[in-house]
C-alpha positions as CSV (number, residue, x, y, z in Angstrom):
1,M,17.6,-40.0,8.4
2,K,17.1,-38.3,5.0
3,Q,13.6,-37.2,5.9
4,L,14.9,-35.7,9.1
5,L,17.7,-33.9,7.1
6,A,15.0,-32.6,4.5
7,I,12.7,-31.4,7.5
8,F,15.6,-29.6,9.2
9,L,16.6,-27.9,5.9
10,F,13.0,-26.8,5.3
11,V,12.7,-25.3,8.8
12,I,16.0,-23.5,8.4
13,F,15.7,-22.3,4.8
14,G,12.1,-22.3,4.1
15,P,11.1,-19.2,5.8
16,A,14.1,-17.4,4.1
17,A,12.8,-18.6,0.8
18,A,9.4,-17.7,1.4
19,Q,10.4,-14.3,2.6
20,D,12.3,-13.6,-0.8
21,G,9.2,-14.4,-2.7
22,T,7.2,-11.6,-0.9
23,N,9.8,-9.0,-1.3
24,P,8.1,-6.4,-3.7
25,Y,10.9,-4.0,-3.3
26,D,13.6,-6.3,-4.4
27,L,15.3,-5.9,-1.1
28,K,18.9,-7.3,-1.0
29,L,20.9,-7.2,2.3
30,A,24.4,-8.4,3.1
31,I,26.0,-8.0,6.3
32,V,29.7,-9.2,6.8
33,R,31.5,-9.1,10.0
34,T,35.3,-8.0,9.7
35,G,36.8,-8.0,13.0
36,E,34.7,-5.8,15.3
37,R,33.1,-3.9,12.5
38,F,30.1,-4.9,10.3
39,Q,30.0,-3.9,6.7
40,I,26.2,-3.4,5.6
41,N,25.1,-3.2,2.2
42,A,21.5,-3.0,1.3
43,S,19.6,-2.0,-1.7
44,Y,15.8,-1.8,-2.5
45,E,13.6,-0.4,-5.5
46,V,10.6,2.0,-5.2
47,P,8.5,3.4,-8.0
48,I,9.5,7.1,-7.5
49,T,11.9,9.5,-9.2
50,A,15.4,10.4,-7.8
51,C,14.1,13.6,-6.7
52,E,11.3,12.1,-4.6
53,A,13.7,9.5,-3.2
54,F,16.1,12.5,-2.2
55,A,13.3,14.1,-0.4
56,F,12.5,10.9,1.3
57,I,15.9,10.1,2.6
58,T,16.7,13.7,3.6
59,D,13.5,13.9,5.7
60,Y,15.6,13.5,8.9
61,E,12.8,14.2,11.3
62,G,10.5,11.8,9.5
63,A,12.8,9.1,10.4
64,K,10.8,8.8,13.7
65,S,8.3,6.7,11.8
66,F,10.7,3.7,11.2
67,P,11.1,0.9,13.5
68,G,13.4,1.5,16.4
69,V,13.9,5.3,15.9
70,V,12.5,7.1,19.0
71,D,13.7,10.5,18.0
72,S,15.6,12.3,15.1
73,K,15.9,16.0,15.0
74,V,18.1,18.5,12.8
75,L,20.5,20.3,14.9
76,S,21.9,22.5,12.3
77,R,22.3,23.1,8.4
78,S,25.2,24.7,6.6
79,G,25.2,24.5,2.9
80,N,25.0,20.9,1.9
81,K,26.0,19.7,5.5
82,V,23.2,18.7,8.0
83,R,23.8,17.6,11.7
84,V,21.2,15.4,13.0
85,A,20.7,13.9,16.7
86,R,19.2,10.5,16.7
87,L,18.0,8.1,19.4
88,L,17.3,4.5,18.8
89,E,15.8,2.0,20.9
90,E,15.8,-1.9,20.4
91,R,15.3,-4.8,22.5
92,I,17.9,-7.6,22.6
93,L,16.7,-10.8,24.5
94,F,14.0,-8.6,26.0
95,I,16.4,-6.1,27.4
96,P,16.0,-2.6,25.9
97,F,18.9,-0.8,24.7
98,E,19.1,3.0,23.7
99,M,21.8,4.1,21.2
100,R,22.3,7.9,20.8
101,S,24.2,9.5,18.0
102,E,25.1,12.8,16.4
103,L,25.6,12.4,12.6
104,E,26.8,14.8,9.9
105,Y,25.2,14.3,6.4
106,V,26.6,15.7,3.3
107,E,23.8,16.0,0.6
108,I,24.5,15.6,-3.1
109,P,21.0,16.4,-4.4
110,N,19.1,13.7,-6.1
111,K,22.3,11.4,-6.3
112,A,23.7,10.6,-2.8
113,L,23.9,11.0,0.8
114,F,27.1,10.6,2.8
115,F,27.1,10.4,6.5
116,E,29.5,10.0,9.5
117,Q,28.8,9.7,13.3
118,L,30.4,12.7,15.0
119,S,29.6,11.3,18.6
120,G,27.6,8.7,19.9
121,D,27.2,5.2,21.5
122,T,28.9,3.3,18.7
123,K,32.7,3.3,18.1
124,Y,32.3,4.0,14.4
125,Y,29.5,4.5,12.1
126,K,30.1,6.0,8.6
127,G,28.5,5.4,5.2
128,S,26.3,6.5,2.2
129,W,23.1,6.2,0.3
130,R,23.2,6.4,-3.4
131,L,20.2,6.9,-5.6
132,L,20.0,5.1,-9.0
133,P,17.0,6.1,-11.2
134,D,16.0,3.6,-14.0
135,K,12.6,3.5,-16.0
136,G,10.2,4.7,-13.2
137,F,12.1,3.3,-10.3
138,T,14.8,4.5,-8.0
139,T,17.2,2.1,-6.4
140,F,18.3,3.1,-3.1
141,K,21.7,1.7,-2.4
142,Y,23.1,1.8,1.3
143,D,26.6,1.0,2.4
144,A,28.0,1.5,5.8
145,Q,30.4,0.3,8.4
146,V,29.5,0.2,12.1
147,E,31.5,-0.8,15.0
148,P,29.2,-1.3,18.2
149,N,30.4,-0.2,21.5
150,S,28.7,-2.5,23.8
151,L,29.4,-5.1,26.6
152,V,26.9,-7.4,24.8
153,P,28.6,-10.3,23.2
154,S,29.4,-9.7,19.4
155,T,27.3,-12.8,18.4
156,V,24.2,-11.2,20.1
157,I,24.9,-7.9,18.3
158,E,25.4,-9.7,14.9
159,F,21.9,-11.4,15.5
160,F,20.6,-8.1,16.3
161,I,22.0,-6.3,13.3
162,K,20.8,-9.1,10.8
163,N,17.2,-9.0,12.1
164,I,16.7,-5.4,13.0
165,V,18.3,-4.0,9.8
166,R,16.3,-6.1,7.5
167,R,13.1,-5.0,9.2
168,Q,14.2,-1.2,9.0
169,F,15.0,-1.6,5.2
170,E,11.7,-3.1,4.6
171,A,9.8,-0.4,6.4
172,M,11.7,2.3,4.7
173,A,10.9,0.8,1.2
174,E,7.2,0.6,2.3
175,V,7.1,4.1,3.5
176,A,9.0,5.6,0.5
177,S,6.5,3.7,-1.7
178,L,3.5,5.1,0.1
179,K,4.9,8.5,0.4
180,G,5.6,8.8,-3.3
181,S,2.7,11.0,-4.2
182,A,3.3,13.4,-1.2
183,L,7.0,13.7,-2.3
184,V,6.1,15.1,-5.6
185,R,5.4,18.4,-3.9
186,A,9.1,18.4,-2.6
187,C,10.1,18.2,-6.4
188,K,8.3,21.0,-7.9
């Protein structure tokens, strides 16, 4: 019985422990469900400056290179506010789902990016990116609340969020790290 329990615990927690050991960007992710909303907190470190990190997170049209992002285009700019249209596509249980949104971003150069959904397929989406530079690295800190607008059961949505969001942040950290030298030009 103890061996069966040990095997069960290894199968459940072994992959998670192995995944943490191969996390070169110190990715941390917490997703908490409160009623119909999900609070998403994530952070990762990349060896780039705050200026380079800011250039990376404000490359709105470059977001098309991330998993699940089909299209992302700037609709307008006015001062430090930017309106962006996004189209996301993911599969839940082999069924493709598209989510459209129009977001307004407020840019605080080299420090933060605040965003709020103006219209779209979720009931609510609002949050921020904060950039925390420290000794050759910048920590990207993401905090958001999202309330899906879907007929899909909330447990399926929760599974989707927990798995897709991790993949997206891992991809972002990898791309930011690889683009580091190209981002230097934006900071000169």
